[in-house]
C-alpha positions in Angstrom: 0.0 0.0 0.0 2.8 2.4 0.8 4.6 1.6 -2.4 1.4 2.4 -4.4 1.0 5.7 -2.6 4.6 6.5 -3.2 4.3 5.8 -6.9 1.2 8.0 -7.2 3.0 10.9 -5.5 6.1 10.5 -7.5 4.8 9.9 -11.0 2.5 12.9 -11.5 3.1 15.3 -14.3 4.6 14.8 -17.8 6.0 11.5 -18.9 9.6 12.4 -20.1 9.6 9.6 -22.7 6.3 10.2 -24.5 5.3 13.7 -23.3 1.9 12.5 -22.1 0.3 13.6 -18.8 0.1 10.9 -16.2 -1.8 10.8 -13.0 -3.1 14.3 -13.2 -6.8 13.4 -13.1 -7.7 16.6 -15.1 -6.2 18.9 -12.4 -4.2 21.7 -14.0 -2.0 22.2 -10.9 -0.7 18.7 -11.2 0.5 19.0 -14.7 3.9 20.3 -13.5 4.3 17.5 -11.1 4.9 17.9 -7.3 7.9 19.7 -6.0 10.4 18.0 -3.7 9.2 19.9 -0.6 5.6 19.0 -1.3 6.6 15.4 -1.8 8.5 15.3 1.5 5.6 17.0 3.3 3.2 14.5 1.9 5.3 11.5 3.0 5.8 12.8 6.5 2.1 13.6 6.9 1.1 10.1 5.6 3.6 8.6 8.1 2.1 10.5 11.0 -1.4 9.7 9.9 -0.5 6.0 9.9 1.3 6.3 13.2 -1.6 8.0 15.0 -4.7 6.4 13.5 -3.6 2.9 12.3 -1.1 1.7 15.0 
């Protein structure tokens, strides 16, 4: 489950091989992909969510 979430966060934006949009779901803000800071913040918040609510 964590691997799938990580791939969804990492693979957003333009595919460098074919130039097609991937995992943007029609949202214009996701076309540029996610920045490094946003990815790190997302991963830490998911970890905290899992620590507080799941464990």
